[in-house]
C-alpha positions in Angstrom: 18.2 -10.1 12.3 15.4 -7.7 13.1 14.8 -4.5 11.1 13.1 -1.2 11.5 12.3 0.1 8.0 13.3 -1.7 4.8 13.4 -0.2 1.4 13.8 -2.2 -1.9 15.4 -0.2 -4.6 17.6 0.2 -7.7 20.8 2.0 -6.7 21.8 5.2 -8.4 24.3 4.5 -11.2 23.5 0.8 -11.6 20.2 -0.2 -13.1 21.2 -3.9 -13.1 20.9 -4.3 -9.3 18.0 -4.6 -6.9 19.0 -4.0 -3.3 17.4 -4.3 0.2 18.4 -2.1 3.1 17.5 0.4 5.8 17.8 4.1 5.3 20.8 5.6 7.1 18.5 8.4 8.4 15.9 6.5 10.5 13.6 9.5 10.4 13.7 10.4 6.7 10.4 10.1 4.7 11.9 8.2 1.8 9.1 9.0 -0.6 9.3 12.7 -0.1 13.1 12.8 -0.2 13.3 10.8 -3.5 10.5 12.9 -5.1 12.5 16.1 -4.2 15.6 14.6 -5.9 17.5 14.2 -2.7 20.1 11.5 -2.2 18.8 8.9 0.3 21.6 6.7 1.6 20.8 3.1 2.6 22.7 0.6 4.7 22.5 -2.4 2.3 21.5 -5.8 3.7 22.8 -9.2 2.5 19.4 -10.6 1.5 17.5 -10.2 -1.7 14.0 -10.0 -0.2 12.3 -8.3 2.7 11.1 -11.8 3.6 14.7 -12.8 4.3 16.6 -9.6 4.5 19.7 -11.0 6.0 22.0 -8.6 7.9 23.9 -5.4 7.3 26.4 -6.0 4.5 28.8 -3.2 5.7 28.2 -1.0 2.6 25.9 1.8 1.6 24.1 2.8 -1.6 22.0 5.7 -2.8 18.5 5.1 -4.0 18.1 5.6 -7.7 14.6 4.3 -7.9 12.2 3.0 -5.2 10.6 -0.3 -5.9 7.6 -1.9 -4.2 8.8 -3.6 -1.0 7.9 -7.0 -2.4 8.4 -8.4 -5.9 5.3 -9.6 -7.9 6.4 -13.2 -7.6 6.3 -12.9 -3.8 2.8 -11.6 -3.1 0.5 -14.1 -4.8 -3.2 -12.9 -4.7 -3.6 -9.6 -2.9 -6.4 -9.6 -0.3 -8.4 -6.4 0.0 -10.9 -5.3 2.7 -13.7 -3.0 1.5 -15.8 -0.6 3.6 -13.6 -0.7 6.7 -13.8 2.9 8.0 -16.9 4.2 9.8 -16.9 7.6 8.1 -16.3 6.1 4.7 -19.3 3.9 5.1 -21.3 7.0 6.0 -20.2 8.9 2.9 -21.0 5.9 0.7 -24.4 5.6 2.4 -23.8 2.0 3.3 -24.4 0.2 6.6 -21.5 -0.8 8.9 -20.7 -4.4 8.0 -20.9 -7.2 10.6 -17.9 -9.1 9.1 -15.1 -7.8 6.8 -15.9 -7.4 3.1 -13.2 -9.3 1.2 -12.3 -8.9 -2.5 -9.1 -9.9 -4.4 -6.6 -8.3 -6.7 -4.2 -10.4 -8.9 -0.5 -10.1 -8.5 -0.4 -8.1 -11.7 -1.9 -5.2 -9.8 1.3 -4.8 -7.7 3.2 -1.7 -8.8 6.2 0.5 -7.8 6.0 4.0 -6.4 6.9 7.0 -8.6 8.9 7.3 -10.9 7.0 4.3 -12.2 3.8 5.7 -13.7 0.4 4.7 -12.3 -1.6 3.8 -15.4 -5.2 4.7 -16.1 -6.4 1.8 -18.4 -7.3 3.1 -21.9 -10.7 1.4 -21.9 -11.7 3.4 -18.7 -10.5 6.9 -19.8 -13.7 7.9 -21.5 -15.7 7.2 -18.4 -13.6 9.7 -16.4 -13.9 7.6 -13.2 -10.4 6.8 -12.0 -10.3 7.2 -8.2 -7.8 6.8 -5.4 -8.1 5.0 -2.1 -5.4 5.6 0.5 -4.8 2.5 2.6 -2.6 0.8 5.1 -1.1 -2.5 3.8 -0.3 -5.5 6.0 2.5 -7.9 4.9 2.4 -11.4 6.2 5.8 -12.8 7.3 5.1 -16.5 7.7 2.5 -19.0 6.6 -0.8 -18.5 8.4 -4.0 -20.5 8.5 -6.9 -20.5 11.0 -5.2 -17.8 13.1 -6.9 -16.5 16.2 -7.2 -12.7 16.7 -5.0 -13.1 19.8 -2.2 -14.6 17.8 -2.7 -12.7 14.5 0.1 -10.1 15.0 2.6 -13.0 15.3 2.2 -13.5 11.6 2.6 -9.9 10.6 6.0 -8.9 9.2 5.2 -5.3 8.8 3.3 -2.5 7.2 3.5 -0.2 4.2 1.2 2.2 2.3 -1.0 1.4 -0.7 -3.3 3.0 -3.2 -6.3 1.0 -4.3 -6.7 2.5 -7.7 -10.3 2.0 -8.8 -12.4 2.6 -11.9 -15.8 3.7 -10.5 -17.8 3.3 -13.7 -16.7 -0.3 -13.9 -17.3 -0.8 -10.1 -20.8 0.6 -10.1 -21.8 -1.4 -13.2 -21.3 -4.7 -11.2 -22.0 -6.2 -7.8 -18.4 -7.3 -7.2 -15.2 -5.3 -7.3 -12.4 -7.6 -8.5 -12.7 -6.3 -12.1 -12.9 -2.6 -11.4 -10.0 -2.7 -9.0 -8.0 -5.5 -10.6 -6.3 -3.7 -13.6 -2.6 -3.9 -14.2 -0.7 -1.6 -11.7 -3.8 -0.9 -9.6 -2.0 -1.6 -6.3 1.1 0.5 -5.9 2.7 0.0 -2.5 5.6 1.6 -0.6 7.9 3.4 0.0 9.2 1.3 2.9 8.2 -1.8 4.8 8.0 -0.9 8.5 8.5 -3.6 11.2 5.6 -4.4 13.5 8.1 -3.7 16.3 8.1 0.0 15.3 4.3 -0.1 14.9 3.0 -2.2 17.8 -0.4 -0.6 17.5 -1.5 0.4 14.0 -4.5 2.2 15.4 -2.1 5.0 16.4 -1.2 5.8 12.8 -2.5 8.8 10.9 -3.4 8.4 7.2 -3.7 11.2 4.6 -4.4 11.2 0.9 -3.3 14.3 -1.2 -4.0 15.1 -4.8 -1.7 17.6 -6.3 -0.9 18.8 -2.8 -4.5 19.1 -1.7 -5.5 17.0 1.3 -8.6 14.9 0.4 -8.3 12.2 3.0 -7.2 12.6 6.6 -8.1 10.0 9.2 -6.7 8.2 12.3 -6.7 4.5 12.0 -8.9 4.4 15.1 -11.8 4.9 12.6 -11.2 1.3 11.3 -14.2 -0.9 11.7 -12.0 -4.1 11.8 -8.5 -4.0 13.4 -5.4 -5.5 11.9 -5.7 -8.5 14.2 -9.4 -9.0 13.2 -8.5 -8.8 9.5 -5.6 -11.2 9.6 -7.6 -13.7 11.6 -10.7 -13.4 9.3 -8.8 -13.7 6.0 -6.8 -16.8 7.3 -9.9 -18.9 8.2 -9.8 -22.0 6.0 -7.2 -20.2 3.7 -3.5 -20.4 3.8 -1.8 -17.0 3.7 1.7 -17.5 2.4 4.7 -15.4 3.5 4.6 -12.2 1.4 0.8 -12.0 1.2 -0.3 -8.4 1.1 -3.6 -7.4 2.8 -4.9 -3.8 2.1 -7.2 -2.7 4.9 -9.7 -0.3 3.4 -9.8 3.5 2.8 -11.1 6.3 5.0 -13.6 9.0 4.1 -12.8 11.4 1.3 -12.7 9.3 -1.8 -13.0 11.2 -5.1 -16.3 10.0 -6.3 -18.0 11.1 -3.1 -16.7 14.7 -3.2 -18.8 17.5 -4.5 -17.5 18.4 -7.0 -15.8 15.1 -7.6 -12.0 14.8 -7.3 -11.1 12.1 -9.8 -7.7 11.2 -11.2 -6.4 12.3 -14.6 -3.3 12.0 -16.7 -0.4 14.0 -14.9 -2.1 14.1 -11.5 0.1 13.4 -8.5 -1.4 11.5 -5.6 0.3 10.8 -2.3 -0.7 8.3 0.4 1.0 9.5 3.6 1.0 7.3 6.7 2.8 8.6 9.8 4.8 7.9 11.8 7.4 5.7 10.2 5.9 4.6 6.8 6.0 8.0 5.0 4.7 8.9 1.6 3.8 6.8 -1.4 3.9 9.0 -4.5 2.0 8.0 -7.6 1.9 10.1 -10.8 -1.0 9.1 -13.1 -0.6 8.4 -16.8 -3.2 7.5 -19.4 -2.4 4.1 -21.1 -1.4 4.6 -24.7 
């Protein structure tokens, strides 16, 4: 059975359950509503994973806590595309790449939206260099290898929002990025997984990043250097992408380290990745590791 927007959640009043379903209100921004303390009703599905959601079970539940659309055991190694917006390349004073720049995050980076805290690792706190990167995330729906650009969207299950949390001091001390972007919890995703049927052209989405309510990133996805089809095709060459693979697609201009003065992340800050229409708002509240 097809779906529009799936949310994975713990229902209010029963912490022992994890459910999958579609919000009753097809237009509600699930992240905003839950952050405001509003009840969000969900038509529960029979399946236990967005990869096999099943069908409507004929019951509803209210979200108690939003979870990442996929469980850690489902995502494997997270693929990440760096330097994929023209204006971000300009602000970073780097040339436009000829092919996608790929780096990896381990599955231990995967994290839930608020109210789960987004952790700033203790060994990075002194450097005061925690940064945000608002990104569109692709979720692969079936095994893919050596996929052509023309066929790439056939392998896409849907889209969600992600925040590529980065330690800039660690990043700039090395020539590769896996360490500085690979800490536990450094890839929260959510709040919903939106079917590619609702988003036939990701280039028509608008992405914003807001720190404590202040808009710091605001970009159409037409500024992408490499499209969703190009990314999926490239990443699949010679490499099997299993169902559940998450590919985050790069961040637009406006990252914290490039601001003057800098806009970095600190304990207690709220950061929101908003992608409209359909996906909504991924809320993260930062917390220093104890």
